[in-house]
C-alpha positions as CSV (number, residue, x, y, z in Angstrom):
1,M,-15.1,9.4,2.6
2,T,-12.6,10.6,5.2
3,V,-12.4,9.2,8.8
4,T,-10.0,11.1,11.1
5,A,-8.3,9.9,14.2
6,P,-5.8,11.3,16.7
7,A,-2.4,11.5,15.2
8,P,-0.1,8.7,16.5
9,R,3.5,9.7,17.5
10,D,5.0,6.8,15.5
11,L,4.1,3.2,14.4
12,R,4.7,1.8,17.9
13,D,2.3,4.3,19.3
14,F,-0.2,3.4,16.6
15,Y,-0.1,-0.3,17.3
16,E,-0.3,0.1,21.1
17,N,-3.7,1.8,20.6
18,P,-6.4,-0.8,21.7
19,A,-8.8,0.6,19.1
20,V,-6.5,-0.6,16.3
21,P,-7.9,-4.0,14.9
22,V,-5.5,-6.9,15.5
23,A,-7.8,-9.8,14.3
24,S,-8.4,-10.5,10.6
25,G,-11.4,-12.8,10.6
26,P,-12.2,-16.4,11.5
27,A,-12.4,-17.8,7.9
28,R,-8.8,-16.9,7.2
29,S,-7.6,-18.2,10.5
30,L,-9.3,-21.5,10.1
31,R,-8.1,-22.1,6.6
32,Q,-4.5,-21.3,7.7
33,A,-4.8,-23.5,10.8
34,R,-5.9,-26.4,8.6
35,M,-2.9,-25.9,6.3
36,L,-0.6,-26.0,9.3
37,A,-2.3,-29.1,10.8
38,R,-1.9,-31.0,7.6
39,A,1.8,-30.0,7.4
40,L,2.6,-30.9,11.0
41,G,0.5,-34.0,11.3
42,P,-0.6,-35.4,14.7
43,A,1.8,-35.2,17.7
44,G,1.8,-39.0,18.1
45,A,5.1,-40.8,18.7
46,A,7.0,-38.0,17.0
47,G,6.3,-35.8,20.0
48,A,5.0,-32.3,20.3
49,K,6.2,-29.6,17.8
50,T,6.8,-26.0,18.7
51,V,4.7,-23.5,16.8
52,L,5.4,-19.8,17.1
53,D,2.5,-17.4,16.3
54,I,4.7,-14.3,15.5
55,G,2.7,-11.1,15.7
56,C,0.0,-13.0,17.5
57,G,-2.1,-9.8,18.2
58,D,-5.0,-10.7,20.5
59,G,-4.3,-14.4,20.1
60,S,-7.4,-15.2,18.0
61,A,-5.4,-17.0,15.2
62,A,-3.6,-19.2,17.7
63,A,-6.8,-19.9,19.5
64,T,-8.4,-21.0,16.2
65,A,-5.4,-23.2,15.4
66,A,-5.1,-24.8,18.9
67,P,-7.9,-27.4,18.6
68,L,-6.4,-28.6,15.3
69,L,-2.9,-28.8,16.8
70,R,-3.6,-30.9,19.9
71,G,-0.4,-32.2,21.4
72,H,1.7,-29.5,19.8
73,R,2.9,-26.4,21.7
74,V,1.7,-23.0,20.4
75,V,3.5,-19.9,21.6
76,G,2.1,-16.4,21.0
77,V,4.8,-13.7,20.2
78,D,4.2,-10.0,20.0
79,W,6.0,-6.8,20.9
80,S,2.8,-4.9,21.8
81,Q,2.1,-5.2,25.6
82,D,-1.6,-4.4,24.9
83,A,-1.8,-7.3,22.4
84,L,0.0,-9.7,24.8
85,A,-2.4,-8.8,27.6
86,R,-5.4,-9.8,25.3
87,A,-3.6,-12.9,23.9
88,R,-3.1,-14.3,27.4
89,T,-6.8,-14.9,27.7
90,R,-6.7,-17.2,24.7
91,V,-3.1,-18.7,24.5
92,P,-1.4,-20.7,27.2
93,Y,2.1,-19.3,26.4
94,V,2.9,-15.8,25.3
95,V,6.3,-14.1,25.0
96,R,7.3,-10.6,24.2
97,G,9.6,-10.5,21.1
98,E,10.5,-8.4,18.1
99,L,11.6,-9.3,14.6
100,T,14.0,-6.4,14.4
101,G,16.4,-4.8,16.9
102,G,17.5,-7.6,19.3
103,G,15.5,-10.2,17.5
104,L,13.2,-13.0,18.7
105,P,14.0,-14.5,22.2
106,F,14.6,-18.0,20.8
107,A,17.8,-19.8,19.9
108,D,18.6,-20.8,16.3
109,A,16.6,-23.7,14.8
110,T,14.3,-24.2,17.8
111,A,10.8,-23.9,16.1
112,D,9.1,-26.4,13.9
113,A,6.6,-23.9,12.5
114,V,5.8,-20.2,12.4
115,L,2.4,-18.7,12.0
116,F,2.8,-15.3,10.4
117,S,-0.7,-14.0,10.0
118,E,-1.5,-10.6,8.6
119,V,1.9,-9.2,9.8
120,I,4.1,-8.7,6.9
121,E,2.0,-5.9,5.4
122,H,2.7,-3.8,8.5
123,L,6.5,-4.1,8.4
124,V,9.0,-1.5,7.5
125,D,11.7,-4.2,6.9
126,P,10.1,-7.5,5.8
127,D,13.5,-8.7,4.6
128,A,14.9,-8.7,8.1
129,A,11.7,-10.2,9.4
130,L,12.0,-13.3,7.1
131,D,15.7,-13.6,7.9
132,E,14.8,-13.8,11.6
133,I,12.0,-16.3,11.0
134,R,14.4,-18.4,9.0
135,R,16.9,-18.3,11.8
136,V,14.5,-19.7,14.5
137,L,13.0,-22.4,12.2
138,R,14.5,-25.8,12.1
139,P,15.7,-27.0,8.6
140,G,12.6,-28.0,6.8
141,G,10.4,-26.1,9.3
142,H,7.1,-24.6,8.1
143,L,6.2,-21.0,7.5
144,M,2.5,-20.3,7.3
145,L,2.2,-16.7,6.1
146,S,-1.0,-14.8,5.3
147,T,-1.4,-11.3,3.9
148,P,-4.0,-9.3,2.0
149,N,-3.9,-9.6,-1.8
150,L,-3.2,-6.3,-3.7
151,A,-4.7,-7.9,-6.8
152,A,-7.9,-9.2,-5.2
153,W,-10.8,-9.3,-7.6
154,Y,-12.4,-6.2,-6.4
155,N,-9.2,-4.2,-6.2
156,R,-8.7,-4.8,-9.9
157,A,-12.1,-3.2,-10.6
158,L,-11.4,-0.4,-8.1
159,L,-8.1,0.5,-9.8
160,L,-9.8,0.6,-13.2
161,A,-12.3,3.1,-11.7
162,G,-9.4,5.2,-10.3
163,V,-10.2,4.2,-6.7
164,Q,-7.5,3.4,-4.1
165,P,-7.4,-0.4,-3.5
166,V,-8.8,-1.9,-0.4
167,F,-6.1,-2.8,2.1
168,S,-3.9,0.1,0.9
169,E,-3.5,3.2,3.0
170,V,-2.0,6.6,2.5
171,S,-2.2,7.8,6.2
172,L,-2.3,6.5,9.7
173,R,-4.7,9.3,10.6
174,G,-7.7,8.5,8.4
175,I,-9.1,6.8,5.3
176,H,-8.6,8.6,2.0
177,G,-9.7,7.5,-1.4
178,R,-10.7,3.9,-0.7
179,P,-13.6,1.9,0.7
180,G,-13.6,1.0,4.4
181,S,-13.7,2.7,7.8
182,E,-10.7,1.3,9.7
183,V,-7.1,2.5,9.7
184,V,-4.9,-0.6,10.2
185,G,-1.4,0.6,9.3
186,H,-0.6,-1.4,6.1
187,L,2.8,-0.4,4.7
188,R,3.3,-3.0,2.1
189,L,1.0,-5.1,-0.2
190,Y,1.7,-8.1,-2.3
191,T,0.3,-9.9,-5.3
192,A,0.5,-13.7,-5.4
193,R,3.4,-13.6,-7.7
194,A,5.3,-11.0,-5.7
195,L,4.8,-12.9,-2.5
196,R,6.0,-16.2,-4.0
197,E,9.1,-14.6,-5.4
198,F,9.9,-12.7,-2.2
199,V,9.6,-15.7,0.1
200,A,11.6,-17.9,-2.2
201,A,14.4,-15.2,-2.4
202,S,14.5,-15.2,1.4
203,G,15.6,-18.8,1.7
204,F,12.3,-20.7,1.7
205,T,10.8,-23.3,-0.7
206,V,7.2,-22.4,-1.5
207,V,5.0,-25.5,-1.0
208,R,1.5,-24.1,-1.7
209,L,-0.5,-20.9,-2.1
210,E,-4.2,-20.8,-1.3
211,G,-6.8,-18.1,-1.1
212,A,-9.1,-17.0,1.8
213,P,-12.1,-14.7,2.0
214,F,-12.0,-11.3,3.7
215,H,-14.5,-10.7,6.5
216,G,-14.9,-7.0,5.6
217,V,-16.4,-7.7,2.2
218,P,-20.1,-6.5,2.1
219,R,-22.5,-9.4,2.7
220,P,-24.1,-9.5,-0.8
221,L,-20.6,-10.0,-2.3
222,R,-19.4,-12.7,0.1
223,P,-20.4,-15.6,-2.2
224,L,-18.3,-14.1,-5.0
225,D,-15.4,-13.6,-2.6
226,R,-15.5,-17.2,-1.5
227,L,-15.7,-18.3,-5.1
228,A,-12.6,-16.2,-5.9
229,C,-10.6,-18.3,-3.4
230,A,-10.4,-21.1,-6.0
231,R,-7.9,-18.8,-7.8
232,P,-5.5,-17.5,-5.2
233,S,-4.3,-14.7,-7.5
234,L,-7.8,-13.2,-7.3
235,A,-8.6,-14.1,-3.6
236,S,-8.9,-11.4,-0.9
237,I,-6.3,-13.0,1.3
238,L,-3.2,-15.0,0.3
239,L,-2.2,-18.1,2.4
240,L,1.3,-19.2,1.7
241,H,2.9,-22.4,3.0
242,A,6.7,-22.5,2.7
243,R,9.5,-24.5,4.2
244,R,12.9,-23.4,5.3
245,T,15.4,-24.5,2.7
């Protein structure tokens, strides 16, 4: 199946297109928010913590997390003006910022936690991105990263059948050789082992890795997809909790 779309001039042009999906499903967002809430704990006497949702997209992940993070300050960060316009309807604070070039508009060691939801797979330079996240996190600060799993249970079967894995893309103009109907601009994909090793090599201590289901799985297969979450190496989505070393 091939779906064609107007050719983007570059990646920035692609991501500024309002038709490009920027949300990744409520199940993943809720699981990740619960992980973050457990890590931060209640605001209480310790005071409010600052959480940066970097690559916030339309703000749906931050909006899902907000009820579980009462008393803490959640700030949405994105470089896409279109995404920020949509995020403002869900998130009290939004800021334009980039992980490359001039970097994020925050001083060193000013954030207590970073949500990094379904972003790393879109990046040309993920090494520089994690360097910048590490810079803005306080020592011991939390990184909550989520990304599609290259080795998801159905991708293993698809590869054996000679089919391009779900989440992987060969073009920004259309779908070629894999299931699905949306072009979302994935440049990099990780297995559970690769993600752990990469994050640890970037100056973080990996605390926990969990799995989450993918909202795009056909309905008859969703029970199996939820079951696979018990083994993160097979899950659709990888949820990683790490702390700045």
